Structures are given as C-alpha cells and as structure tokens.
C-alpha positions as CSV (number, residue, x, y, z in Angstrom):
1,M,121.6,303.7,-92.2
2,T,119.7,300.5,-92.6
3,T,119.9,297.7,-90.0
4,L,122.4,295.9,-92.1
5,E,124.6,299.0,-92.3
6,Q,124.7,299.5,-88.6
7,P,128.2,298.7,-87.2
8,R,128.4,296.3,-84.4
9,A,129.8,297.2,-81.1
10,G,133.6,296.6,-81.1
11,D,133.8,296.5,-84.9
12,T,136.9,298.2,-86.3
13,A,137.1,299.8,-89.7
14,L,138.7,297.7,-92.4
15,P,141.2,299.1,-94.9
16,A,139.7,300.3,-98.2
17,H,139.0,297.5,-100.6
18,P,138.3,297.6,-104.3
19,I,134.6,297.5,-105.2
20,V,133.9,296.3,-108.7
21,S,131.1,295.3,-111.1
22,P,129.8,291.7,-111.3
23,K,131.7,291.3,-114.6
24,D,135.0,292.5,-113.1
25,W,134.4,290.3,-110.0
26,E,133.8,287.2,-112.2
27,A,137.0,288.0,-114.1
28,A,139.0,288.2,-110.9
29,R,137.5,284.9,-109.7
30,Q,138.4,283.2,-113.0
31,A,141.9,284.4,-112.8
32,L,142.3,283.0,-109.2
33,L,140.6,279.8,-110.3
34,V,143.5,279.0,-112.6
35,K,145.8,279.1,-109.6
36,E,143.4,277.1,-107.4
37,K,143.2,274.3,-110.0
38,A,147.0,274.3,-110.2
39,F,147.1,274.0,-106.4
40,T,144.7,271.1,-106.5
41,R,146.8,269.2,-109.1
42,A,149.9,269.9,-107.1
43,R,148.2,268.5,-104.0
44,D,147.2,265.4,-105.9
45,A,150.8,264.9,-107.1
46,M,152.0,265.2,-103.5
47,A,149.5,262.6,-102.3
48,A,150.8,260.3,-105.1
49,Q,154.4,260.8,-103.8
50,R,153.2,259.7,-100.4
51,R,151.9,256.5,-101.9
52,Q,155.4,255.9,-103.2
53,M,157.0,256.3,-99.8
54,P,158.9,253.4,-98.4
55,W,157.4,251.6,-95.4
56,M,159.1,251.1,-92.0
57,A,158.5,247.8,-90.3
58,V,157.2,248.2,-86.7
59,E,159.1,245.5,-84.9
60,K,158.3,246.5,-81.3
61,S,155.2,245.5,-79.5
62,Y,153.0,248.2,-78.0
63,V,150.3,248.0,-75.4
64,F,147.3,250.3,-75.0
65,E,144.4,250.4,-72.6
66,G,141.0,250.6,-74.3
67,P,137.3,250.4,-73.3
68,S,137.6,246.6,-73.4
69,G,141.0,246.3,-71.7
70,R,144.5,245.8,-73.0
71,A,145.0,246.3,-76.8
72,S,147.9,245.9,-79.1
73,L,148.7,248.2,-82.0
74,L,147.3,245.5,-84.3
75,D,144.0,245.6,-82.3
76,L,143.7,249.3,-83.0
77,F,143.2,248.5,-86.7
78,E,139.9,246.8,-85.8
79,G,140.5,244.3,-88.6
80,R,140.9,246.9,-91.3
81,R,144.0,247.3,-93.5
82,Q,145.1,250.8,-92.6
83,L,145.3,252.8,-89.3
84,I,145.6,256.5,-88.6
85,V,146.7,257.2,-85.0
86,C,146.2,260.8,-83.7
87,R,148.2,261.6,-80.6
88,A,146.0,264.0,-78.5
89,F,147.3,265.6,-75.3
90,F,144.9,264.8,-72.5
91,E,146.7,264.0,-69.3
92,P,147.9,265.6,-66.0
93,G,150.0,268.6,-66.7
94,V,148.2,269.6,-69.9
95,H,146.2,272.9,-69.8
96,G,142.6,272.1,-69.2
97,W,143.1,268.8,-67.2
98,P,141.0,267.1,-66.1
99,E,137.9,268.8,-67.5
100,H,139.4,269.3,-71.0
101,A,142.1,268.0,-73.4
102,C,144.6,270.4,-75.0
103,M,142.7,273.2,-76.8
104,G,144.4,272.5,-80.2
105,C,143.8,268.8,-79.9
106,S,140.2,269.4,-79.0
107,L,139.7,271.7,-81.9
108,G,141.0,268.9,-84.1
109,A,138.7,266.3,-82.5
110,D,135.8,268.6,-83.2
111,Q,136.6,268.5,-86.9
112,V,136.6,264.7,-87.3
113,S,134.1,263.7,-90.0
114,H,131.8,260.7,-89.8
115,L,134.1,257.7,-89.5
116,S,131.9,255.3,-91.5
117,H,133.2,256.8,-94.8
118,L,136.8,256.3,-93.7
119,N,136.0,252.8,-92.6
120,A,134.5,252.1,-96.0
121,R,138.0,252.6,-97.4
122,D,139.3,249.9,-95.1
123,T,140.9,252.5,-92.8
124,T,140.5,253.1,-89.0
125,L,141.1,256.3,-87.1
126,A,142.1,256.0,-83.4
127,Y,143.1,258.7,-80.9
128,V,145.6,258.0,-78.2
129,S,146.5,259.9,-75.0
130,R,148.1,259.2,-71.6
131,A,144.9,259.8,-69.6
132,P,143.3,256.8,-67.9
133,Q,140.3,255.3,-69.7
134,A,137.8,256.6,-67.2
135,D,138.8,260.1,-67.9
136,I,138.8,259.5,-71.7
137,V,135.3,258.1,-71.5
138,R,134.1,261.1,-69.5
139,L,135.7,263.6,-71.9
140,K,134.3,261.9,-75.0
141,A,130.8,262.0,-73.5
142,R,131.2,265.7,-72.5
143,M,132.5,266.8,-75.9
144,G,130.3,264.5,-78.1
145,W,133.2,262.6,-79.6
146,D,132.9,259.0,-80.7
147,M,136.2,258.1,-82.2
148,P,138.1,255.1,-80.7
149,W,140.4,256.5,-78.0
150,Y,143.1,254.5,-76.2
151,T,145.5,255.1,-73.3
152,I,149.2,255.0,-74.1
153,T,151.0,252.8,-71.5
154,D,154.6,252.6,-72.9
155,S,157.0,254.4,-75.3
156,F,154.7,254.6,-78.3
157,D,154.5,258.4,-78.2
158,A,158.3,258.8,-77.9
159,D,159.0,256.2,-80.5
160,F,156.7,257.8,-83.1
161,G,157.6,261.5,-82.6
162,V,154.5,262.6,-80.6
163,D,155.7,262.8,-77.0
164,E,156.0,266.5,-77.1
165,W,153.7,267.6,-79.9
166,H,150.5,266.4,-81.6
167,G,150.7,264.5,-84.8
168,H,149.2,261.7,-86.9
169,N,151.0,258.5,-87.6
170,V,149.8,256.3,-90.5
171,F,150.2,252.5,-90.6
172,I,149.3,249.6,-92.9
173,R,149.2,245.9,-92.1
174,E,149.9,242.8,-94.1
175,G,148.4,240.0,-92.0
176,H,150.0,240.5,-88.6
177,R,152.9,242.6,-89.8
178,I,152.6,246.3,-89.3
179,F,154.4,249.1,-91.2
180,R,154.6,252.8,-90.6
181,T,153.8,254.6,-93.9
182,Y,153.6,258.3,-93.1
183,F,153.8,260.9,-90.3
184,I,152.6,264.4,-90.2
185,N,152.5,267.0,-87.4
186,N,152.6,270.6,-86.4
187,R,150.7,272.8,-88.9
188,G,150.8,270.0,-91.4
189,D,148.0,268.1,-89.6
190,E,145.8,271.2,-89.0
191,P,143.4,270.2,-91.9
192,M,143.0,266.7,-90.5
193,G,139.4,265.8,-90.0
194,S,138.2,265.6,-93.6
195,L,137.7,262.2,-95.1
196,W,139.8,263.2,-98.2
197,W,142.6,264.7,-96.1
198,Y,142.9,261.5,-94.1
199,L,142.9,259.3,-97.1
200,D,145.4,261.4,-99.0
201,H,147.9,260.7,-96.2
202,T,147.5,256.9,-96.3
203,A,149.6,254.5,-98.3
204,L,146.5,253.4,-100.4
205,G,145.1,256.9,-100.9
206,R,141.5,257.4,-101.8
207,Q,141.6,254.2,-103.8
208,E,139.9,255.7,-106.8
209,T,140.8,255.0,-110.4
210,W,141.9,258.5,-111.3
211,E,144.7,258.4,-108.8
212,D,148.4,257.9,-109.7
213,S,149.0,254.9,-107.5
214,P,151.4,251.9,-107.8
215,E,150.2,249.0,-109.9
216,G,148.1,246.6,-108.0
217,Y,146.7,249.1,-105.4
218,P,143.0,248.7,-104.7
219,Q,141.0,251.2,-106.7
220,S,137.3,251.7,-107.6
221,E,135.3,254.3,-109.6
222,P,134.9,257.6,-107.8
223,Y,131.4,258.4,-106.6
224,K,130.4,254.7,-107.0
225,W,131.6,253.7,-103.5
226,W,130.2,256.8,-101.7
227,N,127.1,256.2,-99.6
228,W,125.0,257.6,-96.8
229,H,126.8,257.0,-93.6
230,D,124.1,254.7,-92.3
231,C,123.9,252.6,-95.4
232,Y,127.4,251.2,-95.9
233,G,127.2,247.4,-96.0
234,K,123.5,247.4,-96.8
235,E,123.8,247.4,-100.6
C-alpha cells in the first residue's frame, strides 16, 4: 500500500460506493446540476417573497449598553437603512460562561463574513447578549470577532422571540421609525454568516437588478458594486 492508501488510526470502513468512469461521473454531475439549479431558483423565489412581507412597526423603546454607553435600537443601525440583530447566548448560566459563549452561537460568530460588504448594501449586523460589556469585549478579543456587540438591558429578547433560543431579527428604518421585516431562528439561521444569506433575508434583498423586488426598491447592476473590502468608499 502507498502512503495515501494507509488507513488512519480510528478510521472505519465506509459502505461500498459506486466507482465509475470520468464520463459516467460527469453524467451523474450534470443530472444533479439540474436539481441544484432548480433549488437555486426556488431559493431566489423565496427571497422575493420575503421582500413582499408586511412590516411590523416597533413602537416600544429599547435600551442597550454598548462600548460607548447607552444605545437605542435606532443607534444600532449606525446610520444605515437596515439592521440585522443576532441574539447570541453569552451570560451567566450558559454553558461556557464566562470564558466562552454558547457553542452554537460561537460557531455562528466564527462564520460572519467581512462586514464591509454588508455595510456597502446599507445594512448593519449587530450581536446582542445579556453579558456585561466588559465580558463581551474580553470575549471578542479572545475569539477574534469584530462585529458590533451590545448588552440587552430590557425585554428586547423576549419581545422578539430570542429569549430562549438564538435567532436573527431583521429591521428597516424610515427616518426615526423602525419596522421589523423578518425573523429566522433554529436551523433556519444555521447558514447565516454569508453576505448573500444575510441580504436574502432583508427587506431590500441584494439590491441587484435581476431580483424580483417591489417597484422603487434600490437596485444596481450585479458585480458593479462589489469591491475589495478595504476599498469601499474610495472609488
């Protein structure tokens, strides 16, 4: 046996699997590709339905603690039009406290893509937990995370369905008025972290011309707005 054929310690034998020629393998790939493309189109259609969702006005005022002190829900937008809020479990009583946040929430935080691309679509991502800011700052430094992360001080988590389980709430603002546009949790938000997955769950979507969006929504040509993450705003 060659080195590549040597089994590793602890490996278990896999069930017998078909071994085919390159021609037959390509034929199998093409057959599956038909279904994959149908899945992509179905996913795009689902995102279009999200953009047609009614909005819920947020009438209550919420207060968070951030690195610079008290912050309102409006402050979390950082001046942008859309806001995605991820409820992460980092607080006393959660497994891993105080060294770590919840394992699943931490896995999700590790997947967050470079925020400059999301910001370029007028969208902000913020994490919220009940841990004090000093602990959040320490955790972010330890884990290498740089997303904005605030402390919940009131009933925000209970009011938006994330007091017992992680989830992402999506908001949009018109001036100072805030509206809830979508909510996703449990296995539904497992893929969160990718720019495209974030945008597909917002009211405005990717904001590209090929999308099926309500008339008047901001849209630009695909590829044209894409940039290196350190070059946005330098055009």
